[in-house]
C-alpha positions in Angstrom: 37.9 182.0 21.8 39.4 179.3 23.9 38.1 178.5 27.3 40.3 179.6 30.1 42.6 176.8 31.2 43.2 176.2 34.9 46.8 175.8 35.9 47.8 172.2 36.7 48.0 171.4 40.3 51.3 171.1 42.1 52.3 167.4 42.0 52.1 165.5 45.3 55.3 164.1 46.9 54.6 160.5 46.0 54.5 161.4 42.3 58.0 162.9 42.3 60.5 161.2 40.2 63.5 160.0 42.2 67.0 160.7 41.0 67.9 157.0 41.0 66.7 153.9 39.1 63.2 153.4 40.5 61.1 154.6 43.4 61.5 152.5 46.5 59.7 152.6 49.8 62.1 154.4 52.3 61.4 151.8 55.0 62.3 149.0 52.6 65.5 150.8 51.5 66.7 151.5 55.0 65.7 148.1 56.4 67.2 146.4 53.3 70.5 148.1 53.9 70.3 147.2 57.6 70.9 143.6 56.5 74.5 144.9 55.8 74.4 143.2 52.4 73.0 146.2 50.3 69.5 144.8 49.8 68.2 148.4 49.9 70.5 149.3 47.0 69.3 146.2 45.1 65.7 147.3 45.5 66.7 150.8 44.2 68.2 149.1 41.1 71.7 150.4 42.0 73.9 147.4 41.3 77.2 149.3 41.9 76.4 150.4 45.5 74.8 146.9 46.2 78.0 145.1 45.0 80.2 147.5 47.1 78.0 146.9 50.1 78.3 143.1 49.8 82.0 143.3 49.2 82.7 145.6 52.1 80.5 143.6 54.5 82.2 140.3 53.5 85.6 141.8 53.8 84.9 143.2 57.3 83.2 140.0 58.4 86.3 138.1 57.2 88.5 140.4 59.3 86.2 140.0 62.4 86.3 136.3 62.0 90.1 136.4 62.1 90.2 138.7 65.1 86.9 138.9 66.9 88.3 140.7 69.9 89.6 143.7 67.8 87.6 146.7 69.1 88.7 148.8 66.1 87.2 146.3 63.7 84.0 146.2 65.6 83.7 149.9 65.5 84.5 150.0 61.8 81.8 147.4 61.1 79.3 149.3 63.1 80.2 152.5 61.3 79.9 150.7 57.9 76.5 149.4 58.9 75.3 152.8 60.1 76.6 154.5 57.0 74.6 152.1 54.7 71.5 152.7 56.7 71.9 156.5 56.6 72.8 156.5 52.9 69.6 154.5 52.1 67.6 157.0 54.2 69.3 159.9 52.4 68.5 158.5 49.0 64.8 157.9 49.9 64.2 160.9 52.2 61.8 162.6 49.6 60.0 159.4 48.8 56.6 158.9 50.3 56.2 155.5 52.1 54.2 153.1 50.1 51.1 151.4 51.3 51.4 147.7 51.9 48.9 146.8 49.2 51.0 147.9 46.2 54.3 146.7 44.8 56.6 148.9 46.9 54.8 147.9 50.0 55.7 144.3 49.3 59.3 145.4 49.1 59.0 146.6 52.6 57.8 143.2 53.7 60.7 141.6 51.8 63.3 143.8 53.4 61.9 143.4 56.9 61.8 139.6 56.4 65.4 139.6 55.2 66.6 141.7 58.1 64.6 139.5 60.5 66.2 136.4 59.1 69.7 137.8 59.6 68.7 138.8 63.2 67.5 135.2 63.8 70.7 133.8 62.4 72.9 136.1 64.5 70.8 135.3 67.6 71.0 131.6 66.9 74.8 131.8 66.5 75.1 133.8 69.7 73.0 131.3 71.6 74.9 128.4 70.1 78.2 129.9 71.0 77.2 130.6 74.6 75.8 127.1 74.9 78.9 125.4 73.5 81.3 127.5 75.6 79.2 126.9 78.7 79.2 123.1 78.1 83.0 123.2 77.5 83.6 125.1 80.7 81.5 122.6 82.7 83.5 119.7 81.1 86.7 121.6 81.8 85.8 122.2 85.4 85.1 118.4 85.8 88.5 117.6 84.3 87.0 116.2 81.1 89.2 118.3 78.8 89.0 115.9 75.8 85.2 116.5 75.7 85.7 120.2 76.2 88.2 120.4 73.3 85.9 118.4 71.0 83.1 120.9 71.8 85.2 124.0 71.4 86.7 122.8 68.1 83.2 123.1 66.6 83.2 126.9 67.0 83.4 128.4 63.5 83.7 131.7 61.8 80.0 132.5 62.2 80.3 132.1 66.0 83.3 134.3 65.9 81.5 137.1 64.1 78.2 136.8 65.9 79.6 136.4 69.5 83.3 137.3 69.4 83.7 137.8 73.1 82.2 134.4 73.9 84.4 132.7 71.3 87.5 134.4 72.9 86.4 133.0 76.2 86.1 129.7 74.6 89.6 130.0 73.1 91.1 130.6 76.5 89.4 127.4 77.7 90.6 125.6 74.6 94.2 126.7 75.2 94.1 125.6 78.8 92.4 122.3 78.1 94.9 121.4 75.3 97.7 122.1 77.8 96.0 119.8 80.3 95.6 117.1 77.7 99.3 117.5 76.7 100.3 117.1 80.3 98.3 113.9 80.7 99.8 112.5 77.5 103.4 113.2 78.4 105.6 111.1 80.7 105.4 111.4 84.4 108.1 114.0 85.0 107.4 116.1 81.9 103.7 115.8 82.5 104.1 117.2 86.1 106.0 120.2 84.7 103.3 120.8 82.1 100.6 120.5 84.7 102.3 123.2 86.8 102.2 125.4 83.7 98.5 124.6 83.3 97.8 125.5 86.9 99.4 128.9 86.3 97.1 129.6 83.3 94.4 132.1 84.2 91.9 130.0 82.3 92.6 126.9 84.3 89.3 125.7 85.9 89.9 122.1 87.1 90.4 121.9 90.9 91.9 118.4 90.5 95.0 119.6 88.7 97.1 119.9 91.8 96.5 116.3 93.0 96.9 115.0 89.5 100.3 116.8 89.2 101.2 115.1 92.5 100.1 111.8 91.1 102.4 112.3 88.1 105.3 113.1 90.5 104.5 109.9 92.4 104.6 107.9 89.2 108.0 109.3 88.5 109.1 108.2 91.9 107.9 104.7 91.2 110.0 104.8 88.0 113.1 105.2 90.0 113.5 109.0 89.8 115.1 111.1 92.5 112.7 110.9 95.5 113.5 114.4 96.8 112.7 115.7 93.3 109.5 113.8 93.0 107.9 112.7 96.3 108.7 115.9 98.1 107.1 118.3 95.6 104.3 115.9 95.2 103.3 115.9 98.8 104.0 119.7 99.0 101.4 120.0 96.2 98.9 118.0 98.1 99.4 120.0 101.3 99.0 123.2 99.3 95.8 121.9 97.8 94.4 121.1 101.3 95.4 124.5 102.6 93.7 126.2 99.6 90.6 124.1 100.0 90.3 123.5 96.2 90.3 120.0 95.0 90.8 118.6 98.5 88.5 115.7 97.7 91.1 114.5 95.2 94.0 114.5 97.8 93.0 111.3 99.6 92.4 109.5 96.3 95.8 110.6 95.1 97.6 109.2 98.2 95.5 106.0 97.9 96.5 105.7 94.3 100.2 106.0 95.3 99.9 103.3 97.9 98.0 101.1 95.5 100.8 101.6 93.0 103.3 100.5 95.6 101.3 97.4 96.3 101.5 96.5 92.6 105.1 97.4 92.2 107.4 94.6 93.5 110.6 96.5 92.6 113.1 97.9 95.0 112.0 101.4 93.9 108.8 100.8 95.8 110.9 100.0 98.9 112.8 103.3 98.5 109.5 105.1 98.4 108.3 103.3 101.5 111.5 104.4 103.3 111.0 108.0 102.2 107.4 108.1 103.3 108.1 106.4 106.7 110.8 109.0 107.4 108.2 111.8 107.2 105.5 112.9 109.6 102.0 113.5 108.3 99.4 115.6 110.1 96.6 115.9 107.6 94.2 112.9 107.8 93.9 112.8 104.0 97.6 112.0 103.9 98.2 110.1 107.1 95.2 107.7 107.0 95.8 106.2 103.6 99.5 105.8 104.4 98.8 104.1 107.7 96.2 101.8 106.1 98.8 100.5 103.6 101.7 100.2 106.1 101.2 96.5 106.6 102.3 95.8 103.0 105.7 97.5 103.4 107.5 94.4 104.8 106.3 92.3 101.9 107.6 94.9 99.4 111.0 94.6 101.1 110.9 90.8 100.9 109.8 91.0 97.2 112.7 93.4 96.6 115.1 90.9 98.1 113.7 88.1 96.0 113.8 90.1 92.8 117.4 91.0 93.4 118.3 87.3 94.1 116.5 86.3 90.8 118.5 88.9 88.9 121.8 87.6 90.5 122.3 90.9 92.4 123.4 88.8 95.3 124.9 91.6 97.4 121.7 93.7 97.0 119.6 90.7 97.8 121.7 89.9 100.9 121.3 93.4 102.2 117.5 93.4 101.7 117.1 90.0 103.3 119.3 91.0 106.3 117.2 94.2 106.7 113.9 92.3 106.6 115.0 89.7 109.2 116.3 92.5 111.5 113.3 94.8 111.2 110.5 92.3 111.1 111.7 89.3 113.2 108.1 88.4 114.1 106.7 88.6 110.6 104.9 85.5 109.2 107.5 85.2 106.5 110.5 85.7 108.7 111.6 82.1 108.7 111.3 81.9 104.9 113.4 85.0 104.7 116.0 83.4 106.9 116.2 80.3 104.7 116.3 82.4 101.5 119.0 84.6 103.0 121.0 81.4 103.8 120.7 80.4 100.1 121.9 83.8 99.0 124.8 83.7 101.4 125.7 80.3 100.0 125.7 81.6 96.4 127.9 84.5 97.4 130.4 82.1 99.1 130.3 79.8 96.1 131.1 82.5 93.6 133.9 83.7 95.9 135.6 80.3 96.3 135.1 79.6 92.6 137.0 82.7 91.7 139.8 81.7 94.2 140.0 78.1 92.9 140.0 78.9 89.2 142.7 81.6 89.8 144.8 79.2 92.0 144.6 81.8 94.8 142.7 79.7 97.4 145.8 78.7 99.3 146.6 82.3 100.0 143.0 83.3 101.0 141.0 80.2 102.0 137.3 80.8 102.3 134.3 78.6 103.1 131.3 77.5 101.1 128.6 76.3 103.4 127.0 73.9 101.0 130.2 72.1 100.0 130.2 68.3 100.6 131.4 67.5 104.2 134.9 66.1 104.6 133.8 63.1 106.5 132.8 59.5 106.1 134.4 56.9 103.9 136.5 57.7 100.8 136.7 58.9 98.2 137.1 62.5 99.2 137.3 64.5 96.0 140.2 66.9 96.1 140.8 70.2 94.3 144.6 70.3 93.9 146.6 73.5 93.6 150.4 73.3 92.9 150.3 69.8 91.4 148.8 68.5 88.2 147.2 65.2 89.2 146.8 64.0 85.6 150.6 63.8 85.3 150.8 61.2 88.1 147.9 58.9 87.3 145.6 59.9 90.2 142.4 58.0 90.5 139.4 59.9 89.1 137.5 59.3 92.3 140.2 61.3 94.2 140.0 64.4 92.0 137.1 66.8 92.0 135.9 67.7 88.5 133.8 70.7 89.7 133.7 73.1 92.6 130.4 71.6 93.7 131.9 68.1 94.1 135.0 69.3 96.1 135.4 68.3 99.7 138.9 69.5 100.3 141.3 71.8 98.7 144.9 70.5 98.7 147.7 73.0 98.4 151.0 71.3 97.3 154.5 72.7 97.3 156.7 70.1 95.6 158.4 68.1 94.6 161.2 70.3 95.7 164.6 69.9 97.3 164.3 68.3 100.7 166.8 67.4 103.4 170.5 66.7 102.7 171.3 63.0 102.4 175.0 62.7 101.6 177.7 63.7 99.2 179.7 61.4 96.9 182.6 61.8 94.4 182.4 60.7 90.9 185.1 60.4 88.3 185.5 63.6 86.4 184.9 63.9 82.7 188.2 65.6 81.8 190.6 63.6 83.9 190.4 60.4 85.9 192.4 62.2 88.6 189.9 64.9 89.1 186.7 63.9 90.9 183.4 65.8 90.9 181.5 66.1 94.2 177.7 65.5 94.0 175.3 66.2 96.9 172.1 64.2 97.1 168.9 65.5 98.6 165.5 64.0 99.3 162.4 65.0 97.2 160.1 67.0 99.5 156.3 67.6 99.4 154.7 70.2 101.7 151.0 69.7 101.9 148.2 71.9 103.4 144.6 70.7 103.4 141.5 72.9 103.7 137.9 71.7 104.1 135.9 73.7 101.6 132.8 73.7 103.7 134.5 75.6 106.5 137.5 77.1 104.8 139.5 75.9 107.8 142.8 74.0 107.6 142.3 70.4 108.5 145.7 69.0 107.9 149.3 70.0 107.2 152.2 67.7 106.7 155.5 67.1 104.8 156.6 64.0 103.0 160.2 63.4 101.8 161.5 60.6 99.6 165.2 59.6 99.9 165.4 57.7 96.7 168.8 56.1 96.0 171.7 58.4 97.1 175.2 57.8 95.8 174.5 55.2 93.2 177.6 53.4 91.8 176.9 54.9 88.4 175.4 58.4 88.2 173.4 59.0 85.0 172.8 62.5 83.9 172.1 64.4 80.7 174.0 67.1 79.0 174.0 69.1 75.8 176.8 69.0 73.2 179.7 69.1 75.8 179.9 66.9 78.9 181.0 69.2 81.7 180.4 66.7 84.4 177.5 65.7 86.7 175.4 68.4 88.5 176.6 69.4 91.9 173.2 68.7 93.5 170.8 65.9 92.8 167.2 65.4 94.1 165.9 62.0 94.7 163.7 60.7 91.9 160.1 59.9 92.7 157.7 57.8 90.7 154.0 58.3 90.1 153.2 55.8 92.8 155.4 57.7 95.3 153.6 61.0 94.5 150.1 59.3 94.8 151.2 57.9 98.2 151.7 61.4 99.6 147.9 61.9 99.4 146.7 58.4 100.4 146.2 59.5 104.0 143.6 62.1 102.8 141.5 59.3 101.4 141.6 57.1 104.4 
């Protein structure tokens, strides 16, 4: 007879066999999956779900890093995370939580530690992103966009995932700062246009952008650009800045910078800027006071302009600038120097004019003065510039003939030798018959002379000299070609070199 056996007791919950690989503490499973990397599945010895969790999380993080502002991706990632946590709870819902002293309790500590580490990493990235963007915004507001760009360029994918909205704010700052840097690196006109684009950007934070745009326009004006297209919008920008009350502390500095640029720029472009500014009226002290303080330098810029043009052989421009300086600033300390320099420029203009006339043999029709020509006075010789007669053909003394315009005292205009007054007519035996005589009329050789003093351009003498020669010689010599048709009907008196030179001896007395 066998003893009566008692039925086995109903097994307690913690002794149930799970339907998966190994029993796992429910807290460890849920917290492990809360890391979003399937640690709970790994603890359950379920490699397939663990690998899927890692792959899914990495894929979603990759998408979030590419577009952290996408709300749909954020909701999808939150749903994915919640699903893994709920799935871990579902798989371990019938498993009794393990005490901390056994192996499964240590799994809970491991899972909580891993989740805590991820929380710390995310919190650190969020703090770092907020700190970096805050520093960049402060640098941007101070106009130090190069530093802001260097800071914002350090934001990486981890920041984008951990604090997407802050990174997006930083990206707006980065875009605006790069535009500001591009404006500063461009030329004056292009930079001013880019600066205007920056100012229209919602992320623009620097209050000094308006004055800096004005400074760029002023630089373009100093480069010779259209003043109405540069100075006018530049001052309008400064006035708008004053009215808005943003960046007004930069306005005075910008005008002072313009006036300092004028002081360093000796070109005539600076004079044009002075003229434009002087033609305006300024009410705001931030504009009027720096301009008034620099007004004393304007006359010197005009004088420098005149000197620059003279040095560049722009004589008409230099003459105009000198004349204006002398007329507008007669009491200036450099007024006498300007008068002397103007006289030198006038002399150079006269010289170039008479030089063109003389070399083109047009002086006699349009005589002109050169104030620095040698005076026609005192003892001989008096160097002559002869027009109408080649002195080298008649053996003129070298002392009489001017070799250069600079050495010329008088310009002698000669019309001759030509037919002068009638002397008499004679008959000569004809060539074809001794009974037929040829009548020949004899005329004097005539020289008409006009003399101009080069220094004044005025006519100082005018006279005519005629040489009778030997009219009606017993034998008339003449030349002919092939057939002798008889002597010419008119004959001028022959003159020798000495006769020609004698015409001008009176000018050397």
